[in-house]
Every structure is written in C-alpha cells, then in structure tokens.
Phi, psi and omega in degrees: 000148182288151179290152182295148180297149180285146182288147178299159181301321180296321177291324176298318179296317180295319179295323180292317179297323177296319181292322177293324180291323179293324176294320178298317177300318180296320179293322181291319182293326181292334178265004178080026182243132180254141182286138179290143181297139181301327179300316182289326178298318180297320181289324179293331177295328181287343183089166180283128180272320181222144174244118182240127183255131181235136181245131175258119178239161180155164178289172180293144175068034175253002176096028180290313180293324177297322179292320179300318179294321178298317181294329175282354181085018179267170182275167182275139180248121184288321184284138182266128174241125180298136178279120185292325182204183183296131178251139184235134177222150178246128178235148178264128184226138179244144174274102181053239186246020179281166179270005179291126176264120185248120174260118182262122178258115186254126178254123173263101189263134176247147181287318182225122183282165182249118178254180181289346180252003179284135180264082176254130185296314182293323182290322180293329176294316181292322178295320177295324179283350182081011180276340178230132178274120184294330178293336181282346181286136182285157178273328176239132185238158175254117182221184184294339181277344183243348185232140172277094188287340184269000180289125180070019181274143177252334182209155179230132174254110182265119181258143175214157178247108182299342178280353178228110189292327184295339177285327177285329174296325177296320180296318180301315182290321186285325179298333177289344180266354183281136180298149180292151178094348181276140176282132186235135175236113178274123184242115177270101184280174180056045179288351178283345180256060181292331182291337179261013187289133177256329182255114180281161180293329178297321179293326178291319178295322179294324177294319179297330179296331179273355179271175177287172181287347182272018183247125176238167187220136173218158172254146185213173177211111186284340180298316181244005175083013181293132179097347180294325179297319178294322181294320179294324176292322180295330180296345175299331185289305176298328179293311182296327177291322176296319181290323179295320179292322182293320180290328178292321178292322177292324178293319177296320178293322178295320179294320177296317179293326176296314179296323176298312182298320180292322177294322178294318181297320177297321178293322178293324181289325180280348182285132180266168183296320184292316177298321178297318183293321178296320178295317180295316179296326176294322177292322177294321178294325178296327181264016179057044181241149179296150180287160181280146175293147181291328179230145179266179179294144182274127184287147178280130181270147177237142179291136180289141179200166181292146180295141176287132179284145179286140177089181181293135179271145179240131178273126181247126181261152180274351183286149176292140182081002183283344181283347178291145180294138180285141182288143176295138177288136178258150178285123186254131175271117185293326183292313183292324181288333177288316178300317182293327178293319183291316179301318181295321177297320181293323180292325178288329176288324177295320177294327179287325179291321183291323182290331177291318181294326178290000000 
C-alpha cells in the first residue's frame, strides 16, 4: 500500500505546539499547579474592572467558613474548627456574559478572635487532641472588635441556624448595626435539618417586613451547595449598584473635563497674534535662542494658467478640413508667373472681341 501523504507544514507546526503545551501541562501538574483557563487569562490582561467587598456575619457555628470555602470552590468539611480571626479570600465573579472582570473580596468575620492565651473550651479540646498547634495561634488577632469590617463594604451575608434560636436573635441585633445603603442577604443554613427547626419561615418573613427594602432572604445548605445558585444571582444587585455609582462618577468627571476643554478653547480663540508672538519670544529668550521675526517672507505670486501638457503640443483648428496635413510650399518664380499672367489676359481680351464681331 502507498505511504500516507505528508501533513502540510502548518499542521506539523500546530501538532508540535500542542505536544509542547501538553508537556508543559504535565510539568505543572507534577508540581501541583493548574494552568489558568484562556478565557480568564484574556480578562486578566484587561485588568480588574470592579472591586466588590462582601462581609459574612453570623454567630459561631452557623457555617460562615463553610460558605467561604464554597465561594472559593473548595470542598465541604464536616468537622467544625473555630476560626481564630478574620479570614479574607478573593474570588473572580462575572456578571452574566459581560466582559467586566469583578474581583470579589469576601471577609469571614469573627466577633472575638482566638489567641494563644484565649481560654476557649473548644480550642483547648482541639489542642489536647493534637489537631491544632497552640504555637500556631496568633498572639494578636483581627476581629470585629478591632477592625471596622463594614468600611468599604458593598454587601453583607448574614448567616443563621434555624435549629438554634439564639443565632436568629444575633442576626436581629447585628442587622441594626449595619450602615444604611448596604445590600443584605439573610441566609438560613442547615435547611436539611427541618425536623429540628426552632425558627419557622413565617417568623423570618415577618421580621423581613420590618427591614429595609435592601434585605433579601434565602435558605441554603453548605453541605450539598443548595442555595449557592441563588446567592450568585443575588450578587448581581450589589454589583449593578457599584457599576451605577462608578458610571455616575465617570460621567461627572467627563462633564468637568468638557467644561475645562471649552474654557481652554475660548482662551485660545481670544488670544491675538501679538500676544502669542511675545510669549513665544519670551520662551525663546529663556533658552538663549534668537527671537522669531515679526513677519515671514512674502511668497511670489504666479499668474494662473493652464498646465503645460507633456510632450510636443499640437495646434488644432476649428475650421473644417484644418486637420488635413498642409501641403508643402513650392518656390515660385516671379518672372515666369508674370509672363503667364499677361498671356492669359491677352487671350481673354481676344476672345471678347471675337464674340462682339459675331
């Protein structure tokens, strides 16, 4: 059988590039590094368009850290470990199908941090079990008592556990401390434990009626990810408000720049030639250069006329038959022409006499 035809040069180069790329991916995976998706790479080249800060609040053991792990794309951890201080994570989030790159900064806030000297029963138990190293605990922590967590915040996620009423009471007290204008989403976690529920949904709805219009409510379960889809859709609200505020600021700056440009154009229009010449000569003198002359050379004027045609010109007459070539002139002998003329006159006179006689 004949050998298969050789691949075109372009296909060979493409196959070689793909093999090199696969080798690079294998090397990255061996080091535990994953290649970034090309779509995200293109967006990162454009830079971050908007920065949105979101704060997660709630009582202990309501699922704040589990929610943060879900937003980071990590798996759910069943065992609970107390968060010693404020945890911050950055996630990339897009509004629908637009090219706007939004970097979301999520804060997992604790009311009171845990240090190496804090007498926390749960932490002492974990240290005794060897699951937490006491030396790794910080001596100074960042918590809600030392940091203004609502500064620069655009949205707040309030977590509560309906199976424990005191977590819902915590939400009521904390929502009164949130600055006005912030978007709030109340998230009732552990919706899989309906049989142990102490706070009914009707009670939560009655509480929401007394809140401002910027408060919404969903039920969720961090164990299986229920409610995350609603959360991602709800993030459109604080983002669009942030974008609206940014566009208003840009419009205001554009109006100021337009007024400045119009004022500068008016100043240039009102400037006369003598003032401009003085200003230029002052700048020339500062650089030790001779001043410019007040008048420039006068250009030489030329009478307007038709352009000369390239090549030999031909004169064309409008009389009929003028386009025919002129006959060459012949040399005329004046003496011979005079004799012929006299003979012709004599012949004409003789003919006239004969006609009279007849």
